C-alpha positions, -999 to 999 in steps of 0.1 A, spaced: 843 84 22 852 63 -9 831 54 -40 835 24 -59 823 28 -95 819 -11 -112 785 -3 -124 771 -37 -145 746 -23 -173 726 -49 -195 702 -70 -199 681 -68 -168 678 -105 -158 717 -110 -157 724 -79 -143 700 -91 -112 720 -123 -114 754 -104 -112 743 -77 -85 729 -106 -63 763 -121 -63 783 -83 -62 763 -74 -29 765 -116 -16 801 -107 -14 800 -75 5 774 -94 30 801 -125 36 830 -107 36 847 -106 67 850 -66 67 818 -50 60 800 -45 92 770 -22 77 758 -22 47 723 -3 30 711 -3 -6 696 26 -26 691 38 -59 702 77 -72 708 90 -105 743 113 -88 766 90 -69 792 121 -61 761 138 -45 748 108 -27 786 104 -16 781 137 0 747 136 14 759 101 38 794 134 43 774 157 49 746 140 78 774 124 102 767 87 89 788 56 97 792 45 59 826 53 46 826 30 14 798 37 -16 801 4 -40 782 18 -77 772 -18 -91 746 -13 -116 733 15 -137 704 25 -165 685 47 -180 652 27 -167 639 43 -133 618 8 -134 650 -14 -138 669 7 -112 637 5 -87 630 -36 -93 666 -38 -90 671 -18 -56 634 -38 -43 652 -70 -54 678 -67 -35 669 -54 -4 638 -84 -2 667 -107 -9 690 -91 19 663 -76 44 671 -93 74 708 -83 71 714 -51 54 702 -16 72 675 -4 49 643 5 67 620 2 37 616 -21 12 632 10 -12 617 19 -51 603 48 -40 609 85 -44 618 108 -77 655 109 -83 655 130 -115 670 125 -149 691 95 -160 715 73 -160 706 58 -129 726 39 -101 720 11 -75 750 15 -48 754 -1 -17 769 22 13 790 3 39 808 3 73 845 -5 67 864 -2 100 896 19 91 920 -16 103 896 -32 72 906 -2 47 925 -10 14 
């Protein structure tokens, strides 16, 4: 599995617009076959969780970083609600405990090997 660090920080309304665009590009790409949106305070640890649990996802994109648990939860809820009919999320997001900041919103995706760069 590959981790891609391209986290946006900044004013929340502007960040929402940018995160919408980032997820839209993944959603519309020909090579992403499925994806899930999530939050964590440890992207590397989350990557290990996906590996150890045998998930089909093979790319983790870190797209948003904040010190605010409120904002990271709101970002996840917004993106999951926006892409609900297309993402693999089973709940609307925003719950759970995530430890200490910084917090990250990520998209984990399944990309068939023939499309990997």
